C-alpha positions, 0 to 999 in steps of 0.5 A: 705489639712492639717490633724492631726490624732491619729493612734493606735500604733499597726497599725501604720506600716500598716498606714504608708505603705498606707500613702507612697503608696498614696503619703502623706507627713508628716509635723512633726515627729510622736509622740508616745504614746498609739496612734501615733500623726501624722500631714500630708498633701496630694496634692490631697484630693482623695488620702486622702479618699482612704487612709482612706477607705483602712486603715479602710478596713484592720483594721476592724475585720472579724466577722464570723457567723454561719447559723441557723439550718433551713438555713443549712438544706435548703441548704443541701436539696435544694441547694442554 
């Protein structure tokens, strides 16, 4: 299974660490620009899937939300 991908430059070290952890193999040297061009392969397609899921999980921003007034009052007076 051969894959070509563009990784954001600021996240490349994170991606590369995961890539090595899941036993990927680079087919050519990464080419740097605004995004890093990589061509790689995996022996097992499951490792590729896990790599993509982990990378997305680690790079997705966390959005904190604030509960509405009613929910906060309900929690305060009635518990969960």
